[in-house]
VONU-738459 format. One line per 4 residues: number of its first residue (from 1); their letters; for each residue z, y, x of N, C-alpha, C. Coordinates in steps of 0.1 Angstrom, whole numbers, plus 5000, padded with zeros to 4 digits. Atoms other than C-alpha are relative to their C-alpha. Layout:
NUM) A) Z/Y/X/Z/Y/X/Z/Y/X | ...
//
This chain:
1) MGQV) 4993/4997/4988/5081/4855/4951/5015/5002/4998 | 4985/4999/5002/5115/4858/4934/5006/5013/5001 | 4994/4987/4998/5119/4895/4939/5003/5007/4987 | 4997/4993/5012/5119/4905/4903/5009/4991/4992
5) ESQG) 4990/5008/5006/5150/4893/4885/4998/5000/4985 | 5002/5000/5015/5141/4903/4849/4986/5005/4997 | 5013/4996/5004/5109/4908/4830/4999/5015/4997 | 5000/4986/5003/5119/4943/4821/5003/5009/5011
9) ERCD) 4996/4992/4988/5128/4955/4856/4988/5010/5003 | 5010/4990/4996/5110/4987/4866/5006/5006/5013 | 4996/4994/4988/5111/5000/4901/4994/5014/5002 | 5004/4986/4998/5109/5037/4909/5005/5005/5014
13) GLNR) 4996/4996/4987/5109/5045/4946/5009/4990/5007 | 4991/5010/4994/5128/5013/4954/4994/4994/5013 | 5004/5006/4987/5127/5001/4990/5007/4987/5001 | 4994/5013/5000/5133/4964/4990/5006/4996/5014
17) RGGL) 4994/5004/4987/5142/4964/5027/5012/5009/5004 | 4988/4992/4996/5170/4989/5026/5003/5011/4990 | 4996/4989/5009/5178/5008/4994/4989/5008/4995 | 5010/4991/5006/5161/5037/4979/4991/5006/5011
21) GAAF) 5009/4993/4991/5130/5049/4997/4995/5013/4994 | 5006/4987/5005/5112/5082/4994/4990/4997/4989 | 5009/5001/5011/5093/5086/4962/4986/5001/5006 | 5014/4999/4996/5056/5081/4966/4994/5014/4997
25) SNRN) 5006/4987/5002/5036/5112/4970/4986/5000/5007 | 5013/4999/4993/5001/5122/4982/5003/5003/5014 | 4999/4997/4986/4997/5121/5019/4994/5013/5003 | 5006/4988/4996/4989/5153/5037/4987/4997/5007
29) AGSG) 5013/5003/4994/4952/5147/5043/4996/5009/5011 | 5003/4991/4989/4950/5177/5065/5007/4997/5013 | 4993/5003/4988/4973/5161/5091/4990/4994/5010 | 5010/5006/4990/4942/5143/5106/4988/5009/5003
33) LRAG) 5012/4991/4998/4919/5174/5107/4999/5003/5015 | 5003/4996/4987/4903/5182/5140/4991/5012/4999 | 5009/4988/5000/4885/5214/5149/4986/4996/4998 | 5015/5003/5003/4850/5215/5135/4998/4990/4989
37) KRLS) 5002/5011/5010/4856/5187/5109/5004/5006/4987 | 4996/4996/5014/4856/5193/5072/5008/4989/4994 | 4991/5010/5006/4882/5176/5051/4992/4989/4993 | 5008/5010/5007/4855/5159/5031/4994/4989/5009
41) ELHV) 5005/5009/4990/4841/5143/5063/5011/4990/5004 | 4989/5008/4996/4875/5129/5072/5007/4992/4990 | 4992/5007/5010/4889/5118/5039/4995/4986/4998 | 5005/5013/5002/4866/5088/5036/5007/4990/5009
45) GLVP) 4993/5009/4991/4883/5072/5067/5015/5001/4999 | 4986/4999/5001/4918/5083/5059/5007/4990/4991 | 4994/5009/5010/4924/5061/5029/4989/4990/4996 | 5010/5010/5004/4901/5031/5030/5004/4991/4989
49) TILR) 4997/5010/5010/4900/5010/4999/4995/4986/5005 | 5003/5014/4995/4901/4973/5008/4995/4991/4989 | 5004/5009/5011/4898/4957/4974/5003/5008/4987 | 4998/4996/5013/4893/4967/4938/4999/4987/4991
53) TGPY) 5000/5012/5009/4902/4940/4912/5007/5004/4987 | 4994/4996/5013/4908/4946/4875/5003/5015/5001 | 4996/4986/5000/4927/4979/4872/5006/5004/5014 | 4993/4997/4988/4941/4977/4908/4991/5004/5011
57) RFFF) 5007/4996/4987/4930/4994/4940/5010/4998/5011 | 4991/5003/4988/4944/4981/4973/4994/5008/5012 | 5004/4991/4989/4943/5005/5003/5011/5002/5010 | 4990/4996/4990/4961/5018/5033/4997/5014/5005
61) YSNE) 5002/4987/4994/4965/5051/5050/4997/4999/5015 | 5003/5001/4986/4949/5056/5084/5010/5005/5010 | 4990/4995/4991/4979/5074/5098/5012/4991/5001 | 4989/5009/5000/5002/5044/5094/4999/4989/5010
65) AAEP) 5002/5010/4990/4992/5024/5124/5013/4996/5007 | 4987/5003/4994/5028/5026/5138/5009/4991/4992 | 4992/5008/5009/5041/5007/5108/4995/4986/5001 | 5005/5014/5001/5039/4969/5104/4989/4999/4990
69) PHVH) 5011/5001/5010/5008/4957/5085/5005/5000/4986 | 4996/4999/5015/5010/4965/5048/4988/5005/4992 | 5011/4995/5009/4989/4974/5018/5007/5008/4989 | 4996/4993/5012/4993/4999/4990/4992/4996/4989
73) VQRD) 5007/5003/5012/4983/4992/4955/5002/5011/4989 | 4999/4990/5009/4976/5017/4928/4993/4996/4986 | 5006/5001/5014/4970/5015/4890/5004/5012/4993 | 4998/4987/5007/4967/5048/4872/5010/5008/5009
77) RKLA) 4990/4992/4992/4999/5067/4883/5011/4991/5006 | 4990/5010/4995/5018/5035/4894/4995/4997/5014 | 5002/5003/4986/5021/5027/4931/5009/4990/5005 | 4991/5010/4994/5035/4999/4952/4995/4998/5015
81) KYWL) 5003/5003/4986/5036/4990/4989/5005/4986/5003 | 4997/5014/4996/5036/4954/5002/4999/4998/5015 | 5000/5005/4986/5045/4942/5037/4991/4988/5000 | 5008/5012/4999/5021/4915/5049/5006/4989/5008
85) FPVS) 4993/5010/4992/5044/4897/5073/5015/5000/4998 | 5006/5008/5010/5059/4881/5053/4996/5009/4988 | 5003/4992/5012/5044/4892/5020/5013/5003/4992 | 4989/4996/5008/5071/4912/5003/4999/5014/4995
89) LARC) 5000/4987/5006/5075/4942/4981/5008/5010/5008 | 4992/4990/4992/5085/4972/5002/5006/5011/4991 | 4996/4990/5010/5087/4998/4974/4990/5001/4989 | 5009/4998/5011/5072/5007/4941/5004/5011/4991
93) SGFR) 4997/4990/5010/5070/5033/4914/4992/4998/4988 | 5007/5001/5013/5062/5026/4878/4997/4986/4996 | 5004/5013/5004/5053/4989/4879/5012/4993/4994 | 4989/5008/5007/5074/4965/4856/4999/4986/5005
97) GPEL) 4999/5014/4996/5084/4929/4862/4988/4992/4999 | 5012/5009/5001/5054/4910/4848/4989/5005/5009 | 5012/4995/4992/5029/4933/4865/5003/4998/5015 | 4997/5003/4986/5048/4929/4898/4997/4986/5004
101) GTLD) 5003/5014/4997/5044/4892/4896/4985/4998/5002 | 5015/5000/4998/5006/4897/4892/4997/5006/5014 | 5003/4994/4987/5006/4920/4922/5004/4991/5012 | 4996/5010/4990/5026/4895/4943/4989/4990/5002
105) SLVQ) 5010/5010/4999/5000/4869/4935/4987/5005/5007 | 5012/4994/4994/4971/4892/4944/5001/5003/5014 | 4998/4998/4986/4986/4902/4977/5000/4987/5008 | 5000/5013/4993/4993/4866/4986/4986/4994/5002
109) ANRD) 5014/5006/5000/4958/4855/4977/4990/5008/5009 | 5009/4991/4992/4942/4884/4996/5006/5004/5014 | 4993/4996/4988/4966/4886/5026/4990/5000/5012 | 5009/5001/4988/4940/4875/5052/4990/5011/5000
113) RFLE) 5010/4989/5001/4914/4900/5039/5007/5013/5003 | 4993/4987/4997/4940/4928/5040/5003/5001/5015 | 4997/5000/4985/4951/4918/5076/4987/5003/5008 | 5012/4998/4993/4915/4917/5087/4995/5015/5000
117) AWNE) 5003/4986/5002/4908/4952/5073/5010/5009/5008 | 4990/4993/4993/4940/4965/5088/4997/5000/5015 | 5003/5001/4985/4932/4952/5123/4987/5006/5004 | 5013/4993/4997/4896/4965/5121/5001/5015/5000
121) HLPR) 4999/4986/5002/4906/4999/5110/5011/5006/5009 | 4989/4995/4992/4939/5003/5129/5003/4991/5011 | 4997/5010/4989/4936/4983/5161/5013/5004/5008 | 4988/4997/4992/4968/4980/5181/4996/5003/5014
125) SD) 5003/4996/4986/4969/4997/5215/5009/4993/5010 | 4991/5006/4991/4996/4975/5230/4995/4988/5005
//
């Protein structure tokens, strides 16, 4: 995709659409709690995993419906976020150039699957 200029580049909280983004952190899972529900009952639906391949887990957060369609990818303590229209790296933390190329290819190859999961789980109300 041409986004990584050198093999040794490492991005840490980089927002490709406008400078430095907020560092990745765990979402506040309690934000979706409703009276009478246990956190364990809600957690399964808050962060659905769409695909696991090799060391990567692709997922999204249920509270991100107001954002354009995108997918998060995690490997160990490394995280990245990809927009799906067009496929582009939004931000990342810890991944290096060669691995970003692999992620770009995986997101491109699975874009339809990610969009289908996004639309099923986060239907637009407009």
